C-alpha positions as CSV (number, residue, x, y, z in Angstrom):
1,M,218.5,117.3,107.1
2,N,221.7,115.4,108.1
3,K,221.6,112.0,109.7
4,D,223.9,110.0,112.0
5,I,224.5,106.4,111.0
6,I,225.3,104.1,113.9
7,Y,226.5,100.6,112.9
8,I,225.8,98.1,115.7
9,D,228.3,95.3,116.4
10,T,227.2,91.9,117.6
11,E,229.1,92.5,120.8
12,D,227.4,95.9,121.6
13,D,225.0,95.9,124.6
14,I,221.9,98.1,125.0
15,T,223.7,100.7,127.3
16,A,226.4,101.2,124.6
17,I,223.8,101.9,122.0
18,I,221.9,104.2,124.3
19,G,225.2,106.2,124.9
20,R,225.9,106.5,121.2
21,I,222.3,107.7,120.5
22,K,222.6,110.4,123.2
23,A,226.0,111.4,122.0
24,S,224.8,111.9,118.4
25,K,224.6,115.6,117.3
26,D,222.2,115.0,114.4
27,K,218.4,115.0,114.7
28,I,218.1,111.8,112.7
29,V,219.8,108.6,114.0
30,A,219.9,105.5,111.7
31,L,220.7,102.2,113.5
32,V,222.2,99.5,111.2
33,P,222.1,96.2,113.1
34,P,224.0,93.1,112.1
35,K,222.1,90.1,110.7
36,R,221.8,88.1,114.0
37,T,222.1,90.7,116.8
38,G,220.2,89.8,120.0
39,V,220.1,93.3,121.5
40,L,217.6,94.8,119.1
41,Q,215.4,91.7,119.0
42,S,214.0,92.4,122.4
43,A,210.8,94.3,122.7
44,V,211.9,96.0,126.0
45,N,215.2,97.1,124.4
46,L,213.4,98.6,121.4
47,R,211.0,100.5,123.6
48,L,213.9,101.7,125.7
49,L,215.6,103.0,122.6
50,A,212.5,104.7,121.4
51,R,212.0,106.5,124.7
52,I,215.7,107.6,124.9
53,A,215.5,109.0,121.3
54,N,212.2,110.8,122.1
55,N,213.6,112.4,125.4
56,S,216.7,113.4,123.4
57,N,214.6,115.1,120.6
58,K,216.0,112.7,118.1
59,H,214.3,110.7,115.4
60,L,215.3,107.1,115.5
61,V,215.3,104.8,112.3
62,I,216.2,101.2,112.1
63,V,217.7,100.0,108.8
64,T,216.8,96.3,108.3
65,N,215.1,93.8,106.1
66,N,214.6,91.3,109.0
67,K,210.9,90.5,109.3
68,A,210.9,89.8,113.0
69,L,212.8,93.0,113.8
70,I,210.4,95.0,111.6
71,A,207.5,93.5,113.5
72,L,209.1,94.4,116.9
73,S,209.9,97.9,115.6
74,A,206.3,98.4,114.7
75,V,205.2,97.6,118.2
76,A,207.8,100.1,119.6
77,K,206.6,102.6,116.9
78,I,210.1,103.0,115.5
79,P,210.3,103.7,111.7
80,V,212.0,101.1,109.6
81,A,213.9,101.7,106.2
82,K,215.1,98.9,103.9
83,T,218.2,100.9,102.9
84,L,219.9,104.1,103.9
85,Q,218.4,105.8,100.8
86,S,214.8,104.6,101.1
87,K,212.0,106.4,103.0
88,P,211.5,105.2,106.6
89,E,208.0,104.0,107.5
90,I,206.3,102.5,110.6
91,A,205.2,99.1,109.5
92,E,201.5,98.5,109.7
93,I,201.6,95.0,111.1
94,G,198.8,93.4,113.1
95,A,200.7,90.3,114.1
96,L,204.3,89.2,114.5
97,E,206.0,86.8,112.1
98,V,209.2,85.4,113.5
99,D,211.8,83.6,111.4
100,D,212.5,80.1,112.9
101,G,216.1,80.6,111.9
102,E,216.6,83.8,114.0
103,D,217.5,83.8,117.6
104,I,215.0,85.8,119.6
105,I,215.9,87.4,122.9
106,N,212.8,88.3,124.9
107,G,213.4,91.6,126.7
108,A,211.0,90.5,129.5
109,N,213.6,87.8,130.5
110,L,216.4,90.4,130.8
111,P,216.2,92.1,134.2
112,V,217.3,95.7,134.6
113,G,220.1,94.5,136.9
114,E,221.8,92.8,134.0
115,L,222.2,96.2,132.3
116,V,224.2,97.3,135.3
117,K,226.9,94.7,134.7
118,T,227.4,96.0,131.1
119,T,228.4,99.4,132.0
120,D,231.2,101.1,133.8
121,R,228.8,103.4,135.8
122,S,227.5,102.4,139.2
123,S,224.5,100.2,139.5
124,D,222.6,102.9,141.3
125,E,223.2,105.5,138.5
126,V,222.2,103.0,135.7
127,T,219.1,101.8,137.6
128,E,218.0,105.3,138.4
129,E,218.4,106.4,134.7
130,V,216.5,103.4,133.4
131,I,213.7,103.8,135.8
132,E,213.4,107.5,135.1
133,T,213.4,107.1,131.3
134,I,211.3,104.0,130.6
135,N,207.6,103.6,131.1
136,I,206.5,100.5,129.3
137,D,203.0,100.2,131.0
138,D,201.5,103.1,129.3
139,E,202.5,101.9,125.8
140,V,201.8,98.3,125.9
141,P,198.4,96.6,126.0
142,Q,197.0,96.2,129.5
143,S,197.2,92.5,129.3
144,T,200.9,92.7,128.5
145,T,203.6,93.2,131.2
146,I,207.2,92.5,131.4
147,S,206.6,89.2,133.1
148,S,203.9,88.2,130.5
149,F,206.5,88.5,127.7
150,K,208.1,85.4,129.2
151,S,205.0,83.3,128.4
152,S,203.9,85.1,125.3
153,K,204.1,83.6,121.9
154,I,207.2,85.7,121.1
155,S,209.2,83.4,123.3
156,N,207.9,80.4,121.4
157,P,207.3,81.6,117.8
158,S,207.6,78.2,116.3
159,K,203.9,77.3,117.1
160,N,200.8,79.1,116.1
161,A,202.8,82.1,114.9
162,V,200.8,84.5,112.8
163,K,202.7,85.5,109.6
164,V,203.0,89.2,108.8
165,P,201.6,90.1,105.4
166,D,204.3,91.2,102.8
167,F,202.6,94.4,101.5
168,S,205.5,95.1,98.9
169,R,204.7,91.8,97.2
170,F,201.0,92.5,97.4
171,R,201.5,95.9,95.7
172,K,203.7,94.3,93.0
173,K,201.0,91.8,92.2
174,L,198.4,94.5,92.2
175,F,200.5,96.6,89.8
176,I,201.1,93.6,87.4
177,G,197.3,92.8,87.5
178,V,196.3,96.4,86.7
179,F,199.0,96.6,84.0
180,G,197.8,93.4,82.4
181,V,194.2,94.7,82.4
182,I,195.3,97.9,80.7
183,V,197.3,96.0,78.1
184,L,194.3,93.7,77.4
185,I,192.1,96.7,76.9
186,I,194.6,98.4,74.6
187,F,194.9,95.2,72.6
188,G,191.2,94.8,72.3
189,V,190.7,98.3,71.0
190,W,193.6,97.8,68.5
191,A,192.4,94.4,67.4
192,T,188.9,95.6,66.8
193,Q,189.3,99.2,65.7
194,F,192.6,99.7,64.1
195,A,194.2,96.4,63.1
196,P,191.5,94.9,60.8
197,Y,191.5,95.5,57.1
198,A,190.0,93.5,54.2
199,T,190.9,92.6,50.7
200,I,188.1,92.0,48.2
201,V,189.3,89.7,45.5
202,I,187.0,89.8,42.4
203,T,187.5,87.3,39.6
204,A,186.2,88.9,36.4
205,K,185.7,87.5,32.9
206,T,187.6,89.5,30.3
207,E,188.1,89.5,26.5
208,M,191.4,89.7,24.6
209,A,192.0,93.0,22.7
210,P,194.9,92.6,20.3
211,V,196.8,95.6,19.0
212,S,199.2,95.5,16.0
213,M,200.1,98.4,13.8
214,A,202.8,100.8,12.7
215,L,203.5,104.0,14.6
216,N,205.2,107.2,13.4
217,L,207.9,108.2,15.8
218,G,207.5,111.9,16.3
219,G,210.6,112.8,18.2
220,T,209.9,115.8,20.3
221,A,206.6,116.3,18.7
222,A,203.5,115.6,20.9
223,T,201.7,112.3,20.7
224,D,198.7,112.4,18.3
225,V,196.7,109.2,18.5
226,S,194.6,110.2,15.5
227,K,197.6,110.3,13.3
228,N,199.5,107.4,14.8
229,I,202.2,109.7,16.0
230,V,204.0,108.9,19.3
231,Q,206.4,111.1,21.0
232,T,209.9,109.6,21.6
233,V,212.8,110.3,23.8
234,I,216.3,110.3,22.3
235,K,219.6,110.0,24.3
236,Q,223.0,110.8,22.8
237,I,226.6,110.4,23.6
238,K,229.4,112.2,21.6
239,K,232.9,110.7,21.6
240,D,235.9,110.3,19.3
241,V,236.3,106.7,18.0
242,S,239.6,105.7,16.5
243,V,241.5,102.7,15.2
244,D,245.2,102.0,14.8
245,F,246.5,100.8,11.4
246,T,249.7,100.1,9.6
247,A,251.0,102.3,6.8
248,T,251.9,100.2,3.8
249,G,253.0,102.8,1.2
250,K,256.7,103.1,0.1
251,Q,258.0,106.5,-1.2
252,K,261.5,108.0,-1.8
253,L,261.7,111.1,0.4
254,G,264.5,113.6,0.9
255,D,265.7,117.0,-0.2
256,K,266.0,118.5,-3.7
257,A,269.2,119.9,-5.0
258,T,269.4,123.6,-5.6
259,G,271.7,126.1,-7.3
260,T,271.9,129.0,-9.8
261,M,271.9,129.0,-13.5
262,T,273.0,131.7,-16.0
263,L,270.6,132.2,-18.8
264,S,272.0,133.8,-22.1
265,N,270.4,135.5,-25.1
266,A,272.7,135.6,-28.1
267,D,270.1,135.4,-30.9
268,S,267.9,138.5,-30.4
269,S,268.5,142.0,-29.5
270,S,265.1,141.9,-27.7
271,A,264.8,140.6,-24.2
272,I,263.4,137.1,-23.9
273,N,261.0,136.3,-20.9
274,V,261.6,133.0,-19.1
275,P,258.5,132.2,-17.0
276,A,258.6,130.5,-13.6
277,G,258.6,126.7,-13.9
278,S,260.8,126.7,-17.0
279,I,262.8,123.5,-17.2
280,F,266.5,123.2,-17.9
281,S,267.9,119.7,-18.3
282,Q,271.2,117.9,-18.2
283,G,270.7,114.4,-19.3
284,S,267.8,112.9,-17.3
285,Y,268.0,115.5,-14.6
286,D,265.7,118.5,-14.7
287,F,265.9,121.7,-12.9
288,V,263.0,124.2,-12.6
289,T,263.1,128.0,-12.2
290,A,261.3,129.3,-9.2
291,N,260.7,132.9,-10.6
292,S,260.0,134.6,-13.9
293,V,263.0,136.4,-15.3
294,N,263.8,138.5,-18.5
295,V,267.0,137.7,-20.4
296,P,268.4,140.9,-22.0
297,G,268.9,141.1,-25.7
298,A,272.2,140.6,-27.5
299,S,274.4,143.7,-28.5
300,V,277.2,144.2,-31.0
301,V,280.3,145.7,-29.6
302,G,283.4,146.2,-31.8
303,G,281.9,143.9,-34.5
304,K,281.3,141.2,-31.9
305,V,277.9,139.9,-30.7
306,I,277.7,140.2,-26.9
307,A,274.9,137.9,-25.5
308,G,272.6,139.3,-22.8
309,S,272.5,137.2,-19.7
310,V,270.9,136.9,-16.2
311,T,271.3,134.6,-13.3
312,T,268.3,132.8,-11.6
313,S,267.7,130.2,-8.9
314,V,266.7,126.7,-9.9
315,T,265.5,123.6,-8.0
316,A,265.9,119.9,-8.9
317,A,262.6,118.4,-10.2
318,D,263.0,115.4,-7.7
319,V,264.8,114.5,-4.6
320,G,268.1,112.7,-4.5
321,A,271.9,113.1,-4.4
322,E,272.1,112.4,-8.0
323,Y,270.9,115.9,-8.7
324,N,274.1,117.3,-7.1
325,L,275.5,118.1,-10.6
326,M,278.8,119.7,-11.4
327,P,278.8,123.0,-13.3
328,G,277.9,122.6,-17.0
329,A,275.6,123.5,-19.8
330,Y,271.9,122.6,-19.7
331,L,269.3,122.3,-22.5
332,S,266.7,125.1,-22.3
333,S,263.0,124.7,-22.8
334,V,262.8,128.4,-23.9
335,D,263.7,129.1,-27.5
336,G,266.7,131.5,-27.9
337,V,267.9,131.0,-24.4
338,T,270.9,129.0,-23.4
339,A,271.7,127.9,-19.8
340,Y,274.8,127.2,-17.8
341,G,274.4,125.8,-14.4
342,N,276.7,126.2,-11.5
343,Q,277.4,123.6,-8.9
344,M,274.1,122.0,-7.7
345,A,274.0,120.9,-4.0
346,G,271.8,119.7,-1.2
347,G,270.1,116.8,-2.9
348,S,269.4,113.7,-0.8
349,S,266.9,110.8,-0.6
350,R,265.7,107.9,1.5
351,Q,263.1,105.1,1.2
352,A,260.2,106.0,3.6
353,T,256.9,104.3,4.7
354,V,253.9,106.5,4.0
355,V,250.2,106.4,4.5
356,T,248.3,105.6,1.3
357,A,244.6,106.1,0.3
358,D,244.1,102.4,0.3
359,D,245.3,102.3,4.0
360,I,242.7,104.9,4.9
361,Q,239.9,102.9,3.1
362,K,240.7,99.8,5.1
363,A,241.0,101.6,8.4
364,S,237.6,103.3,7.8
365,Q,235.9,99.9,7.4
366,A,237.6,98.7,10.6
367,L,236.2,101.8,12.3
368,V,232.7,100.9,11.2
369,D,233.2,97.3,12.4
370,L,234.1,98.3,15.9
371,S,231.8,96.9,18.6
372,N,229.6,99.7,20.2
373,D,227.8,97.5,22.8
374,S,229.3,99.3,25.7
375,V,228.2,102.6,24.4
376,K,224.7,101.3,23.7
377,Q,224.5,100.1,27.3
378,Q,225.5,103.6,28.5
379,L,222.7,105.1,26.6
380,I,220.2,102.6,27.8
381,K,221.1,103.3,31.4
382,Q,220.2,107.0,30.9
383,F,216.5,106.0,30.6
384,T,215.4,105.9,34.2
385,N,211.6,106.4,34.0
386,G,210.5,103.0,32.6
387,E,210.7,104.0,28.9
388,V,210.2,101.3,26.3
389,I,213.6,101.3,24.5
390,I,213.7,100.8,20.7
391,S,216.9,98.8,20.6
392,S,217.2,98.8,16.8
393,S,217.2,102.6,16.7
394,F,220.8,102.7,18.0
395,K,223.0,104.3,15.4
396,A,226.4,106.1,15.1
397,D,226.7,109.3,13.0
398,R,230.4,109.7,12.1
399,A,232.1,112.8,11.0
400,A,234.9,112.9,8.3
401,V,237.8,110.6,9.3
402,V,241.2,112.2,10.2
403,S,244.4,110.2,9.6
404,V,247.6,110.9,11.6
405,P,250.0,110.8,9.7
406,A,248.0,112.1,6.7
407,V,247.8,110.4,3.3
408,G,251.3,110.6,1.6
409,A,253.0,111.5,4.9
410,E,255.7,109.4,6.4
411,S,255.1,107.2,9.3
412,T,258.4,106.8,11.1
413,D,257.4,103.6,12.9
414,G,254.9,102.4,10.3
415,K,252.0,103.0,12.6
416,A,249.0,105.4,12.0
417,K,245.7,106.2,13.6
418,L,242.3,107.0,12.0
419,T,239.8,109.0,14.2
420,S,236.2,110.0,13.7
421,A,234.1,112.3,15.9
422,T,231.0,110.2,16.4
423,T,227.6,110.9,17.8
424,F,225.8,107.7,19.2
425,S,222.0,107.9,19.8
426,I,219.1,105.6,20.7
427,S,215.4,106.3,20.9
428,A,212.7,105.1,23.3
429,I,209.0,105.7,24.0
430,A,207.9,107.1,27.3
431,K,205.6,104.6,29.1
432,S,203.0,107.2,29.6
433,E,202.9,108.1,25.9
434,L,202.7,104.4,24.9
435,E,199.8,103.8,27.4
436,T,198.0,106.8,25.9
437,Y,198.1,105.3,22.5
438,L,197.3,101.7,23.6
439,K,194.3,102.8,25.6
440,Y,193.1,104.7,22.5
441,A,193.6,101.7,20.3
442,I,192.0,99.2,22.7
443,G,189.2,101.7,23.6
444,K,188.0,101.5,20.0
445,Q,187.3,97.8,20.5
446,I,184.9,98.4,23.5
447,N,181.2,98.1,22.4
448,N,179.6,99.8,25.4
449,A,181.7,102.1,27.6
450,K,179.0,101.9,30.4
451,T,179.3,98.1,30.8
452,Q,183.0,97.5,29.7
453,R,186.3,99.0,30.6
454,I,190.0,98.3,30.0
455,Y,191.6,96.1,32.6
456,D,195.0,95.7,30.9
457,D,196.4,98.1,28.3
458,G,199.1,95.6,27.3
459,V,202.0,98.0,27.8
460,S,203.9,95.4,29.9
461,K,203.8,93.0,27.1
462,V,204.4,95.2,24.1
463,V,206.7,94.1,21.4
464,L,208.6,96.6,19.1
465,S,209.9,95.5,15.8
466,G,210.6,96.8,12.2
467,Y,212.3,100.1,13.1
468,N,212.8,102.0,9.8
469,T,214.0,105.5,8.8
470,T,213.4,107.4,5.6
471,D,215.7,109.7,3.7
472,N,214.1,112.8,5.3
473,G,214.8,111.5,8.8
474,A,211.3,110.2,9.6
475,A,211.1,106.9,11.6
476,T,208.5,104.2,12.1
477,I,208.1,101.2,14.4
478,N,205.7,98.3,14.5
479,I,204.1,97.6,17.9
480,A,202.2,94.4,18.9
481,T,200.5,93.6,22.2
482,T,197.3,92.2,23.7
483,G,195.1,94.1,26.2
484,Q,192.1,92.9,28.2
485,I,188.5,94.2,28.3
486,G,186.0,93.3,31.0
487,P,183.0,94.4,33.0
488,N,183.0,98.0,34.1
489,I,183.3,97.7,37.9
490,D,183.8,100.9,40.0
491,Q,186.3,100.2,42.7
492,A,185.4,103.3,44.7
493,A,181.7,102.4,44.6
494,I,182.4,98.8,45.7
495,K,184.4,100.0,48.7
496,K,181.4,102.2,49.8
497,Q,179.0,99.2,49.3
498,V,180.9,96.7,51.3
499,V,181.7,98.8,54.4
500,G,180.7,96.9,57.6
501,K,179.4,93.9,55.7
502,R,180.1,90.2,56.3
503,Y,181.6,87.7,54.0
504,G,178.4,86.2,52.7
505,D,176.7,89.6,52.2
506,I,179.6,90.8,50.1
507,Q,179.5,87.6,47.9
508,S,175.7,88.1,47.3
509,L,176.2,91.8,46.5
510,L,179.0,91.6,44.1
511,G,178.4,88.1,42.7
512,G,175.4,89.5,40.7
513,I,177.4,92.0,38.7
514,D,177.6,90.9,35.0
515,G,181.0,89.5,34.2
516,V,182.0,88.7,37.8
517,N,182.7,85.0,38.1
518,N,183.8,84.8,41.8
519,V,184.1,87.0,44.9
520,D,186.5,86.3,47.8
521,V,187.1,88.3,51.0
522,K,190.4,88.1,52.9
523,F,190.6,89.5,56.4
524,S,193.8,90.7,58.0
525,Y,193.4,88.7,61.3
526,F,191.5,85.5,62.1
527,W,189.3,87.2,64.6
528,A,188.0,89.7,62.0
529,N,184.8,88.8,60.2
530,T,183.4,92.1,59.0
531,V,184.8,94.7,56.6
532,P,186.1,97.8,58.4
533,N,184.1,101.0,58.3
534,D,187.1,102.9,57.0
535,I,187.3,102.6,53.1
536,N,191.1,103.3,53.4
537,K,191.4,99.9,54.9
538,I,189.7,98.1,52.1
539,D,191.6,96.9,49.0
540,I,190.1,95.8,45.8
541,Q,192.0,93.2,43.7
542,F,191.0,91.8,40.3
543,I,191.8,88.3,38.9
544,L,191.3,88.4,35.2
545,Q,190.1,85.3,33.3
546,N,190.0,85.1,29.6
547,A,186.6,84.4,28.1
């Protein structure tokens, strides 16, 4: 439902306000007075406004926080709202509290005739309208009349004024009190039922149980404690490892001279075979045939011996320009065959730096001497489950080295590189496998399993040494550690026994167990003095003392 908001100015009189209320077209009319208006602080004026609104079928609401105006509105039965958005209510006030700092205008002191002066209408019209629309006698107490307001306590609120109770403040205090009680109850339930937990600290006397022996590392084979075999985990990294080295060999390199040679047979009528690789020399320069040829036999024509001949290719035995010989006769390594060589050409030579076998040997040792610490750390980082690493098992398996350039080949800049495809590996023992073996080894030192048990298997203090491999690939390792054996105390049974018990009762109960030196109970909060009934809120801790 819409509402009409009328803002009252300090200069507005009662007739102006009445006119605006009647002129409003909305059923709800909200009056918003200024802070120190005197028009609405008159009980008569407020009753007059209430009657006008009622006769006009309108609902009147005053928007104010002024306590005196709220009290007067309650007497006139006019609803009051603190803001335009809040719900209007008729204040339930049994007495009137007037602020000493507010100016109160008593409506009983304002005669009806004064209203006439504030309007443009004639005095008779205003008086007649006021008399017809106001009836104060039937709504005020019988002991109260217009004239009595002059001598009432409203006109002199400074003495014996009864303060109006502030119900909003009372509700606020009530809400805070109820909320505090609820919080206190919740805290009490939490503090007694949910928060407490207890830790039972048992100091037990234990015996040392040393373990020192050699283990066979089984690789992927399962752990077999009866045969001292422990399964191992191996991590590998494959990578090419190389070193640069300097070629130191010196060698004459170049091209060999080539040409043709005519071979003749003047001594035999039969053909003579000249195998491939036959040598023909001129001084200290040798030439070699590349193919096998047959030199035809000699014939007699007209009384003259005609030698059989054949031409074949030859190559100089070495490089060098000195083999570029002029045509001439050559000594033959084949009996009965003479040789005549044509012009030899194409021979050349130069002094070159080459890779020698000694260079390869030195580079191979340098390859072995390279530091592999970074590779080892990469392998160790691959173990992420708490494995016990056998550091001395780190090794590098290298394939055959490859030299670039190869042995005997020229290095144009004198540099060369030796590379080997290498597989790096390292072994470790899974913590669970090592625990299995240590518990077996320490368990053999327990005299009575019913009264003693293992408190510490020594896996956190184990020392590995003496890693060794055999020719067939088997590996062994020496392990050394010290475990602890003490009284057999069942933690689950203790939790059930101490449920709901006090400090002294727990000490008496557990202190009598053989091997227990001391019992202490730690509660979570200072107000707790008994162990919770929930075993999940009970923790058992052992402090071990060597015998």
